[in-house]
DSSP file (Angstrom, degrees, kcal/mol; ACC not computed):
  #  RESIDUE AA STRUCTURE BP1 BP2  ACC     N-H-->O    O-->H-N    N-H-->O    O-->H-N    TCO  KAPPA ALPHA  PHI   PSI    X-CA   Y-CA   Z-CA
    1    1 A M              0   0    0      0, 0.0     0, 0.0     0, 0.0     0, 0.0   0.000 360.0 360.0 360.0 137.4    0.0    0.0    0.0
    2    2 A T     >  -     0   0    0      1,-0.1     4,-2.6     4,-0.0     5,-0.2  -0.240 360.0-108.3 -70.9 164.4    1.3    3.5   -0.9
    3    3 A E  H  > S+     0   0    0      1,-0.2     4,-2.6     2,-0.2     5,-0.2   0.914 123.0  50.9 -57.8 -42.5    1.9    6.1    1.8
    4    4 A Q  H  > S+     0   0    0      1,-0.2     4,-2.7     2,-0.2    -1,-0.2   0.922 110.3  48.5 -62.5 -44.0   -1.1    8.0    0.4
    5    5 A G  H  > S+     0   0    0      1,-0.2     4,-2.4     2,-0.2    -1,-0.2   0.900 111.9  49.1 -62.7 -41.4   -3.3    4.8    0.6
    6    6 A A  H  X S+     0   0    0     -4,-2.6     4,-2.2     2,-0.2    -2,-0.2   0.905 112.3  48.2 -65.0 -41.9   -2.2    4.1    4.2
    7    7 A L  H  X S+     0   0    0     -4,-2.6     4,-2.4     2,-0.2    -2,-0.2   0.927 111.8  49.1 -64.5 -44.9   -2.9    7.7    5.2
    8    8 A L  H  X S+     0   0    0     -4,-2.7     4,-2.7     1,-0.2     5,-0.2   0.916 110.1  52.1 -60.1 -43.5   -6.3    7.6    3.6
    9    9 A K  H  X S+     0   0    0     -4,-2.4     4,-2.8     1,-0.2    -1,-0.2   0.922 110.3  48.1 -59.5 -45.4   -7.1    4.3    5.3
   10   10 A L  H  X S+     0   0    0     -4,-2.2     4,-2.2     2,-0.2    -1,-0.2   0.907 112.1  49.1 -61.8 -42.5   -6.2    5.8    8.7
   11   11 A M  H  X S+     0   0    0     -4,-2.4     4,-1.9     2,-0.2    -2,-0.2   0.914 113.3  46.3 -65.4 -42.4   -8.3    8.9    8.1
   12   12 A I  H  X S+     0   0    0     -4,-2.7     4,-2.5     1,-0.2    -2,-0.2   0.935 112.1  50.7 -65.0 -46.1  -11.3    6.8    7.0
   13   13 A E  H  X S+     0   0    0     -4,-2.8     4,-2.5     1,-0.2    -2,-0.2   0.879 108.1  53.8 -59.7 -38.2  -10.9    4.4   10.0
   14   14 A S  H  X S+     0   0    0     -4,-2.2     4,-1.7     2,-0.2    -1,-0.2   0.925 110.3  45.6 -62.0 -45.7  -10.7    7.4   12.4
   15   15 A D  H  X S+     0   0    0     -4,-1.9     4,-0.9     1,-0.2    -2,-0.2   0.893 113.0  50.4 -65.5 -39.0  -14.0    8.8   11.0
   16   16 A I  H >< S+     0   0    0     -4,-2.5     3,-0.6     1,-0.2     6,-0.2   0.906 108.7  51.9 -66.1 -41.1  -15.7    5.4   11.2
   17   17 A L  H >< S+     0   0    0     -4,-2.5     3,-1.2     1,-0.2    -1,-0.2   0.848 104.0  57.5 -64.0 -33.8  -14.5    4.9   14.8
   18   18 A Q  H 3< S+     0   0    0     -4,-1.7    -1,-0.2     1,-0.3    -2,-0.2   0.781 118.2  32.7 -66.7 -25.4  -16.0    8.2   15.8
   19   19 A K  T X< S+     0   0    0     -4,-0.9     3,-2.3    -3,-0.6    -1,-0.3  -0.315  77.0 148.5-122.8  47.3  -19.4    7.1   14.5
   20   20 A K  T <   +     0   0    0     -3,-1.2    -1,-0.1     1,-0.3    -2,-0.1   0.663  65.7  61.8 -63.4 -18.0  -19.0    3.4   15.4
   21   21 A D  T 3  S+     0   0    0     -3,-0.1     2,-0.3    -4,-0.1    -1,-0.3   0.558  94.9  79.0 -82.8  -7.2  -22.7    2.9   16.1
   22   22 A L  S <  S-     0   0    0     -3,-2.3    92,-0.2    -6,-0.2     2,-0.1  -0.767  75.9-130.2-105.0 145.7  -23.6    3.8   12.5
   23   23 A R  E     -A  113   0A   0     90,-1.3    90,-3.0    -2,-0.3     2,-0.3  -0.439  32.0-163.8 -78.7 166.0  -23.4    1.7    9.3
   24   24 A Y  E     -A  112   0A   0     88,-0.3     2,-0.4    -2,-0.1    88,-0.2  -0.983  20.8-148.2-151.9 159.6  -21.6    3.3    6.4
   25   25 A V  E     -A  111   0A   0     86,-2.1    86,-2.9    -2,-0.3     2,-0.5  -0.997  15.5-155.0-129.3 134.6  -21.1    3.1    2.6
   26   26 A I  E     -A  110   0A   0     -2,-0.4     2,-0.3    84,-0.2    84,-0.2  -0.942  13.2-178.3-113.6 130.7  -17.8    4.2    1.0
   27   27 A S  E     -A  109   0A   0     82,-2.5    82,-2.6    -2,-0.5     2,-0.4  -0.925  15.8-157.0-124.6 153.2  -17.6    5.3   -2.7
   28   28 A N  E     +A  108   0A   0     -2,-0.3     2,-0.3    80,-0.2    80,-0.2  -0.962  23.5 176.3-130.1 112.6  -14.7    6.3   -4.9
   29   29 A D  E     -A  107   0A   0     78,-2.8    78,-2.7    -2,-0.4     2,-0.5  -0.891  27.6-140.4-124.0 147.8  -15.7    8.5   -7.8
   30   30 A L  E     -A  106   0A   0     -2,-0.3     2,-0.5    76,-0.2    76,-0.2  -0.934  21.1-160.4-103.8 123.2  -13.8   10.3  -10.6
   31   31 A H  E     -A  105   0A   0     74,-3.2    74,-2.6    -2,-0.5     2,-0.6  -0.903   6.3-147.4-108.2 129.6  -15.3   13.8  -11.3
   32   32 A I  E    S-A  104   0A   0     -2,-0.5    72,-0.2     1,-0.2    70,-0.0  -0.868  76.2 -23.2-100.2 120.5  -14.5   15.5  -14.7
   33   33 A N  S    S-     0   0    0     70,-2.9    -1,-0.2    -2,-0.6     2,-0.1   0.867  85.8-174.4  49.6  47.2  -14.4   19.3  -14.5
   34   34 A P        -     0   0    0      0, 0.0    -1,-0.2     0, 0.0     3,-0.1  -0.442  27.0-168.3 -72.9 144.2  -16.5   19.5  -11.4
   35   35 A R  S    S+     0   0    0      1,-0.4    60,-2.5    -2,-0.1     2,-0.3   0.689  79.7   2.5 -92.0 -28.0  -17.6   22.9  -10.1
   36   36 A E  E     -E   94   0B   0     58,-0.3     2,-0.6     2,-0.0    -1,-0.4  -0.977  53.3-150.0-157.7 141.9  -18.8   21.4   -6.9
   37   37 A I  E     -E   93   0B   0     56,-2.9    56,-2.3    -2,-0.3     2,-0.4  -0.967  31.9-142.0-109.6 111.8  -18.9   18.0   -5.2
   38   38 A K        -     0   0    0     -2,-0.6     2,-0.5    54,-0.2    -2,-0.0  -0.594  18.4-170.9 -81.7 130.1  -22.0   18.2   -3.0
   39   39 A I        -     0   0    0     -2,-0.4    53,-0.5     4,-0.1     6,-0.0  -0.981  12.2-142.8-123.4 127.3  -21.7   16.6    0.4
   40   40 A S    >   -     0   0    0     -2,-0.5     3,-2.1    51,-0.1     0, 0.0  -0.381  34.7 -98.1 -83.5 167.2  -24.7   16.1    2.7
   41   41 A P  T 3  S+     0   0    0      0, 0.0    -1,-0.1     0, 0.0    -2,-0.0   0.732 123.4  54.8 -59.8 -22.5  -24.5   16.4    6.5
   42   42 A D  T 3  S+     0   0    0     69,-0.0    70,-3.0    70,-0.0     2,-0.3   0.185 101.7  76.4 -96.1  18.2  -24.2   12.6    6.9
   43   43 A E  E <   -B  111   0A   0     -3,-2.1     2,-0.4    47,-0.2    68,-0.2  -0.888  57.7-158.8-127.1 157.0  -21.2   12.4    4.5
   44   44 A I  E     -B  110   0A   0     66,-1.9    66,-2.6    -2,-0.3     2,-0.4  -0.998  14.5-151.4-132.6 136.8  -17.5   13.1    4.6
   45   45 A C  E     -BC 109  89A   0     44,-3.0    44,-3.1    -2,-0.4     2,-0.5  -0.904   7.3-166.6-114.0 135.1  -15.4   13.7    1.4
   46   46 A F  E     -BC 108  88A   0     62,-3.0    62,-2.8    -2,-0.4     2,-0.5  -0.978  13.2-149.0-117.2 116.8  -11.7   13.0    0.9
   47   47 A I  E     +BC 107  87A   0     40,-2.1    40,-1.8    -2,-0.5    60,-0.2  -0.758  24.8 169.6 -81.3 125.7  -10.1   14.5   -2.2
   48   48 A T  E     +     0   0A   0     58,-2.6     2,-0.3    -2,-0.5    59,-0.2   0.584  54.2  17.1-117.4 -14.2   -7.4   12.0   -3.1
   49   49 A F  E     -B  106   0A   0     57,-1.1    57,-2.7    35,-0.2     2,-0.4  -0.959  50.2-168.0-163.0 139.0   -6.1   13.0   -6.6
   50   50 A I  E     -BD 105  83A   0     33,-1.9    33,-2.6    -2,-0.3     2,-0.4  -0.999   7.5-175.7-130.6 133.6   -6.2   16.0   -9.0
   51   51 A K  E     -BD 104  82A   0     53,-2.3    53,-2.7    -2,-0.4     2,-0.5  -0.997   1.6-173.8-130.3 128.4   -5.1   15.9  -12.6
   52   52 A I  E     -BD 103  81A   0     29,-2.9    29,-3.1    -2,-0.4     2,-1.4  -0.986  20.4-148.1-125.0 124.8   -5.0   19.0  -14.8
   53   53 A N  E     -BD 102  80A   0     49,-2.6    49,-0.6    -2,-0.5     2,-0.3  -0.721  32.5-159.6 -88.4  87.9   -4.2   18.8  -18.6
   54   54 A A  E     + D   0  79A   0     25,-1.7    25,-2.0    -2,-1.4     3,-0.1  -0.541  34.7 158.4 -82.8 128.3   -2.5   22.2  -18.6
   55   55 A T  S    S+     0   0    0     -2,-0.3     2,-0.3     1,-0.3    23,-0.2   0.482  73.1  11.7-117.7 -13.7   -2.1   24.1  -21.9
   56   56 A S  S    S-     0   0    0     21,-0.1    -1,-0.3    17,-0.0    20,-0.1  -0.939 102.2 -57.0-152.9 171.8   -1.6   27.6  -20.4
   57   57 A D        -     0   0    0     18,-0.3     2,-0.3    -2,-0.3    17,-0.2  -0.205  63.6-176.3 -51.8 142.9   -0.9   29.3  -17.1
   58   58 A F  E     -F   73   0B   0     15,-2.2    15,-2.3    40,-0.1     2,-0.4  -0.988  32.1-155.4-146.7 157.0   -3.6   28.4  -14.5
   59   59 A I  E     -F   72   0B   0     -2,-0.3    39,-1.8    13,-0.2     2,-0.5  -0.996  19.2-169.5-126.4 123.6   -4.8   29.0  -11.0
   60   60 A F  E     -FG  71  97B   0     11,-3.2    11,-2.9    -2,-0.4     2,-0.4  -0.969   4.6-163.8-119.3 120.7   -6.9   26.2   -9.6
   61   61 A N  E     -FG  70  96B   0     35,-2.7    35,-2.1    -2,-0.5     2,-0.4  -0.857   9.3-168.4-109.5 139.4   -8.8   26.8   -6.3
   62   62 A I  E     +FG  69  95B   0      7,-2.8     7,-2.7    -2,-0.4     2,-0.4  -0.996  16.8 177.8-121.8 126.0  -10.3   24.2   -4.0
   63   63 A R  E     +FG  68  94B   0     31,-2.6    31,-3.4    -2,-0.4     2,-0.3  -0.991  11.5 148.2-135.4 138.3  -12.6   25.5   -1.3
   64   64 A S        -     0   0    0      3,-2.5     3,-0.2    -2,-0.4    29,-0.1  -0.883  61.4 -88.3-147.3-178.8  -14.7   24.0    1.4
   65   65 A A  S    S+     0   0    0     27,-0.5     3,-0.1    -2,-0.3    28,-0.1   0.781 126.9  37.7 -65.1 -25.0  -15.9   25.0    4.9
   66   66 A S  S    S+     0   0    0      1,-0.2     2,-0.3    25,-0.1    -1,-0.2   0.575 121.8  20.1-104.5 -10.9  -12.7   23.5    6.4
   67   67 A E        -     0   0    0     -3,-0.2    -3,-2.5    20,-0.0     2,-0.4  -0.999  45.2-160.9-160.1 150.1  -10.0   24.4    3.8
   68   68 A K  E     +F   63   0B   0     -2,-0.3     2,-0.4    -5,-0.2    -5,-0.2  -0.994  20.8 175.9-132.4 130.2   -8.9   26.6    1.0
   69   69 A R  E     -F   62   0B   0     -7,-2.7    -7,-2.8    -2,-0.4     2,-0.4  -0.995  11.4-161.8-136.5 139.8   -6.1   25.5   -1.3
   70   70 A T  E     -F   61   0B   0     -2,-0.4     2,-0.5    -9,-0.2    -9,-0.2  -0.982   3.5-166.5-124.8 133.0   -4.7   27.1   -4.4
   71   71 A I  E     +F   60   0B   0    -11,-2.9   -11,-3.2    -2,-0.4     2,-0.4  -0.981  14.8 179.7-115.3 120.4   -2.5   25.5   -7.1
   72   72 A E  E     +F   59   0B   0     -2,-0.5     2,-0.4   -13,-0.2   -13,-0.2  -0.983   2.0 174.3-127.1 128.3   -0.9   28.0   -9.4
   73   73 A K  E     -F   58   0B   0    -15,-2.3   -15,-2.2    -2,-0.4     2,-0.5  -0.989  27.1-141.4-136.2 142.7    1.4   27.1  -12.3
   74   74 A T        -     0   0    0     -2,-0.4     2,-0.5   -17,-0.2   -17,-0.1  -0.901  26.0-155.7 -97.2 128.3    3.1   28.9  -15.1
   75   75 A V        +     0   0    0     -2,-0.5   -18,-0.3     1,-0.1     3,-0.1  -0.919  27.8 167.5-114.8 120.5    3.0   26.8  -18.3
   76   76 A T  S    S+     0   0    0     -2,-0.5     2,-0.3     1,-0.4    -1,-0.1   0.703  79.9  13.7 -98.5 -26.4    5.6   27.1  -21.1
   77   77 A T  S    S-     0   0    0    -21,-0.0    -1,-0.4   -23,-0.0   -21,-0.1  -0.988  98.2 -84.7-145.5 149.1    4.6   23.9  -22.9
   78   78 A A        +     0   0    0     -2,-0.3     2,-0.3   -23,-0.2   -23,-0.2  -0.219  59.5 154.5 -56.4 137.2    1.5   21.7  -22.5
   79   79 A F  E     -D   54   0A   0    -25,-2.0   -25,-1.7   -27,-0.1     2,-0.6  -0.968  44.9-106.2-155.4 168.1    1.9   19.1  -19.7
   80   80 A T  E     -D   53   0A   0     -2,-0.3     2,-0.5   -27,-0.2   -27,-0.2  -0.914  28.4-155.5-104.9 119.3   -0.2   17.0  -17.3
   81   81 A Y  E     -D   52   0A   0    -29,-3.1   -29,-2.9    -2,-0.6     2,-0.4  -0.818  14.7-176.6 -92.9 127.6   -0.2   18.2  -13.7
   82   82 A E  E     -D   51   0A   0     -2,-0.5     2,-0.4   -31,-0.2   -31,-0.2  -0.988   8.0-175.7-128.1 138.1   -0.9   15.4  -11.2
   83   83 A N  E     -D   50   0A   0    -33,-2.6   -33,-1.9    -2,-0.4     2,-1.3  -0.945  14.7-158.3-137.2 112.5   -1.2   15.9   -7.4
   84   84 A N        +     0   0    0     -2,-0.4     2,-0.3   -35,-0.2   -35,-0.2  -0.722  38.7 154.8 -87.2  89.5   -1.8   12.9   -5.0
   85   85 A I        -     0   0    0     -2,-1.3     2,-0.4   -37,-0.1    -2,-0.1  -0.726  36.2-150.8-111.6 162.8   -3.2   14.8   -2.1
   86   86 A I        +     0   0    0     -2,-0.3     2,-0.4     2,-0.0   -38,-0.2  -0.934  23.6 165.7-133.3 115.2   -5.5   13.8    0.7
   87   87 A T  E     -C   47   0A   0    -40,-1.8   -40,-2.1    -2,-0.4     2,-0.4  -0.986  26.4-139.2-127.7 141.3   -7.8   16.5    2.1
   88   88 A R  E     -C   46   0A   0     -2,-0.4   -42,-0.2   -42,-0.2   -22,-0.1  -0.838  19.0-177.6-103.4 132.7  -10.8   15.9    4.4
   89   89 A H  E     -C   45   0A   0    -44,-3.1   -44,-3.0    -2,-0.4     4,-0.1  -0.964  18.9-168.8-134.3 115.9  -14.0   17.9    3.9
   90   90 A P  S    S+     0   0    0      0, 0.0     2,-0.2     0, 0.0   -47,-0.2   0.442  80.0  29.9 -81.5   2.1  -17.1   17.5    6.1
   91   91 A G  S    S-     0   0    0      1,-0.2   -46,-0.2   -46,-0.1   -51,-0.1  -0.801 108.1 -44.0-144.1-174.7  -19.1   19.6    3.6
   92   92 A S        -     0   0    0    -53,-0.5   -27,-0.5    -2,-0.2     2,-0.4  -0.139  50.2-141.5 -58.3 151.1  -19.4   20.4   -0.1
   93   93 A V  E     -E   37   0B   0    -56,-2.3   -56,-2.9   -29,-0.1     2,-0.3  -0.969  11.7-158.1-121.0 129.0  -16.2   21.1   -2.0
   94   94 A K  E     -EG  36  63B   0    -31,-3.4   -31,-2.6    -2,-0.4     2,-0.4  -0.827   3.4-160.4-109.9 147.4  -16.0   23.8   -4.7
   95   95 A F  E     - G   0  62B   0    -60,-2.5     2,-0.4    -2,-0.3   -33,-0.2  -0.968   5.9-172.8-128.0 140.9  -13.5   24.0   -7.6
   96   96 A E  E     - G   0  61B   0    -35,-2.1   -35,-2.7    -2,-0.4     2,-0.4  -0.995   3.6-167.2-134.8 128.6  -12.5   27.0   -9.7
   97   97 A M  E     - G   0  60B   0     -2,-0.4   -37,-0.2   -37,-0.2    -2,-0.0  -0.958  17.1-145.7-114.9 133.8  -10.2   26.9  -12.8
   98   98 A S  S    S+     0   0    0    -39,-1.8     2,-0.2    -2,-0.4   -38,-0.1   0.623  81.8  20.8 -75.7 -13.1   -8.9   30.1  -14.2
   99   99 A N  S    S-     0   0    0    -40,-0.2    -2,-0.1     2,-0.1   -41,-0.1  -0.640  94.7 -87.8-137.2-164.5   -8.9   28.9  -17.8
  100  100 A T  S    S+     0   0    0     -2,-0.2    -2,-0.0     2,-0.0    -3,-0.0   0.260  71.8 135.4 -98.6  12.9  -10.6   26.2  -19.9
  101  101 A D        -     0   0    0      1,-0.1     2,-0.2   -45,-0.1   -47,-0.1  -0.306  59.4-112.9 -59.1 144.6   -8.1   23.5  -19.2
  102  102 A Q  E     + B   0  53A   0    -49,-0.6   -49,-2.6   -70,-0.0     2,-0.3  -0.546  39.6 179.8 -80.3 144.2   -9.6   20.1  -18.5
  103  103 A Y  E     - B   0  52A   0    -51,-0.2   -70,-2.9    -2,-0.2     2,-0.4  -0.977  17.0-151.4-144.2 158.7   -9.2   18.6  -15.0
  104  104 A E  E     -AB  32  51A   0    -53,-2.7   -53,-2.3    -2,-0.3     2,-0.4  -0.970   5.6-163.9-130.1 144.5  -10.2   15.6  -13.0
  105  105 A V  E     -AB  31  50A   0    -74,-2.6   -74,-3.2    -2,-0.4     2,-0.5  -0.995   7.6-152.9-130.9 126.9  -10.8   15.1   -9.3
  106  106 A S  E     -AB  30  49A   0    -57,-2.7   -58,-2.6    -2,-0.4   -57,-1.1  -0.862  19.2-176.1 -99.3 132.5  -10.9   11.8   -7.5
  107  107 A A  E     -AB  29  47A   0    -78,-2.7   -78,-2.8    -2,-0.5     2,-0.5  -0.993  20.4-156.1-134.7 133.1  -13.0   11.8   -4.3
  108  108 A V  E     -AB  28  46A   0    -62,-2.8   -62,-3.0    -2,-0.4     2,-0.5  -0.930  21.0-166.7-102.4 127.6  -13.7    9.1   -1.7
  109  109 A I  E     -AB  27  45A   0    -82,-2.6   -82,-2.5    -2,-0.5     2,-0.5  -0.964  11.7-157.7-122.2 129.4  -17.0    9.7    0.1
  110  110 A I  E     -AB  26  44A   0    -66,-2.6   -66,-1.9    -2,-0.5     2,-0.6  -0.920   8.9-165.2-101.6 125.5  -18.2    8.0    3.3
  111  111 A K  E     -AB  25  43A   0    -86,-2.9   -86,-2.1    -2,-0.5     2,-0.4  -0.958   9.5-148.9-110.9 120.5  -22.0    8.1    3.8
  112  112 A F  E     -A   24   0A   0    -70,-3.0     2,-0.5    -2,-0.6   -88,-0.3  -0.744   8.9-149.7 -90.6 135.4  -23.1    7.3    7.4
  113  113 A I  E      A   23   0A   0    -90,-3.0   -90,-1.3    -2,-0.4    -2,-0.0  -0.911 360.0 360.0-111.5 124.4  -26.5    5.5    7.6
  114  114 A K              0   0    0     -2,-0.5    -1,-0.1   -92,-0.2   -90,-0.0   0.442 360.0 360.0 -87.6 360.0  -28.6    6.1   10.7
Protein backbone atom coordinates (compact mmCIF):
# COMPACT_ATOMS: atom_id res chain seq x y z
CA UNK A 1 0.00 0.00 0.00
CA UNK A 2 1.31 3.46 -0.86
CA UNK A 3 1.88 6.12 1.78
CA UNK A 4 -1.13 7.97 0.40
CA UNK A 5 -3.27 4.83 0.58
CA UNK A 6 -2.16 4.13 4.15
CA UNK A 7 -2.91 7.72 5.20
CA UNK A 8 -6.34 7.65 3.56
CA UNK A 9 -7.11 4.33 5.28
CA UNK A 10 -6.17 5.79 8.69
CA UNK A 11 -8.29 8.90 8.11
CA UNK A 12 -11.31 6.83 7.03
CA UNK A 13 -10.91 4.44 9.98
CA UNK A 14 -10.74 7.41 12.36
CA UNK A 15 -14.02 8.83 11.05
CA UNK A 16 -15.69 5.42 11.18
CA UNK A 17 -14.54 4.87 14.80
CA UNK A 18 -16.00 8.24 15.82
CA UNK A 19 -19.39 7.06 14.55
CA UNK A 20 -18.99 3.38 15.40
CA UNK A 21 -22.72 2.88 16.06
CA UNK A 22 -23.59 3.81 12.46
CA UNK A 23 -23.38 1.74 9.32
CA UNK A 24 -21.61 3.32 6.36
CA UNK A 25 -21.06 3.12 2.61
CA UNK A 26 -17.79 4.17 0.95
CA UNK A 27 -17.64 5.28 -2.68
CA UNK A 28 -14.72 6.34 -4.85
CA UNK A 29 -15.67 8.53 -7.81
CA UNK A 30 -13.81 10.35 -10.56
CA UNK A 31 -15.30 13.78 -11.34
CA UNK A 32 -14.53 15.46 -14.67
CA UNK A 33 -14.36 19.28 -14.53
CA UNK A 34 -16.52 19.54 -11.39
CA UNK A 35 -17.55 22.94 -10.13
CA UNK A 36 -18.76 21.38 -6.89
CA UNK A 37 -18.94 18.03 -5.16
CA UNK A 38 -22.04 18.24 -2.98
CA UNK A 39 -21.75 16.57 0.39
CA UNK A 40 -24.73 16.09 2.70
CA UNK A 41 -24.48 16.42 6.51
CA UNK A 42 -24.19 12.62 6.91
CA UNK A 43 -21.20 12.40 4.52
CA UNK A 44 -17.48 13.14 4.59
CA UNK A 45 -15.44 13.71 1.43
CA UNK A 46 -11.74 12.99 0.91
CA UNK A 47 -10.14 14.51 -2.19
CA UNK A 48 -7.41 12.04 -3.14
CA UNK A 49 -6.14 13.04 -6.58
CA UNK A 50 -6.18 16.00 -8.96
CA UNK A 51 -5.12 15.88 -12.60
CA UNK A 52 -4.97 18.96 -14.83
CA UNK A 53 -4.24 18.81 -18.56
CA UNK A 54 -2.49 22.18 -18.65
CA UNK A 55 -2.10 24.08 -21.90
CA UNK A 56 -1.58 27.55 -20.41
CA UNK A 57 -0.90 29.27 -17.08
CA UNK A 58 -3.55 28.40 -14.53
CA UNK A 59 -4.83 29.00 -11.03
CA UNK A 60 -6.90 26.17 -9.58
CA UNK A 61 -8.80 26.78 -6.33
CA UNK A 62 -10.31 24.21 -3.99
CA UNK A 63 -12.65 25.54 -1.29
CA UNK A 64 -14.74 24.00 1.43
CA UNK A 65 -15.90 24.97 4.90
CA UNK A 66 -12.72 23.49 6.37
CA UNK A 67 -10.02 24.37 3.85
CA UNK A 68 -8.93 26.58 0.98
CA UNK A 69 -6.11 25.49 -1.31
CA UNK A 70 -4.68 27.12 -4.44
CA UNK A 71 -2.55 25.48 -7.11
CA UNK A 72 -0.90 27.99 -9.43
CA UNK A 73 1.39 27.06 -12.32
CA UNK A 74 3.14 28.89 -15.14
CA UNK A 75 3.02 26.77 -18.27
CA UNK A 76 5.57 27.13 -21.08
CA UNK A 77 4.58 23.92 -22.87
CA UNK A 78 1.53 21.68 -22.48
CA UNK A 79 1.86 19.11 -19.70
CA UNK A 80 -0.21 17.02 -17.32
CA UNK A 81 -0.16 18.19 -13.70
CA UNK A 82 -0.92 15.45 -11.18
CA UNK A 83 -1.23 15.85 -7.42
CA UNK A 84 -1.76 12.93 -5.05
CA UNK A 85 -3.23 14.85 -2.14
CA UNK A 86 -5.51 13.83 0.67
CA UNK A 87 -7.78 16.50 2.08
CA UNK A 88 -10.78 15.91 4.35
CA UNK A 89 -13.98 17.89 3.85
CA UNK A 90 -17.06 17.54 6.10
CA UNK A 91 -19.11 19.58 3.61
CA UNK A 92 -19.38 20.38 -0.08
CA UNK A 93 -16.20 21.13 -2.03
CA UNK A 94 -16.02 23.81 -4.74
CA UNK A 95 -13.51 24.05 -7.57
CA UNK A 96 -12.50 27.01 -9.74
CA UNK A 97 -10.21 26.87 -12.77
CA UNK A 98 -8.88 30.14 -14.19
CA UNK A 99 -8.95 28.89 -17.79
CA UNK A 100 -10.63 26.20 -19.89
CA UNK A 101 -8.06 23.46 -19.24
CA UNK A 102 -9.63 20.09 -18.46
CA UNK A 103 -9.22 18.63 -14.96
CA UNK A 104 -10.22 15.56 -12.98
CA UNK A 105 -10.81 15.15 -9.26
CA UNK A 106 -10.94 11.82 -7.46
CA UNK A 107 -13.05 11.75 -4.29
CA UNK A 108 -13.72 9.09 -1.68
CA UNK A 109 -17.00 9.71 0.13
CA UNK A 110 -18.19 8.04 3.33
CA UNK A 111 -21.96 8.10 3.83
CA UNK A 112 -23.09 7.26 7.35
CA UNK A 113 -26.46 5.52 7.62
CA UNK A 114 -28.64 6.06 10.70
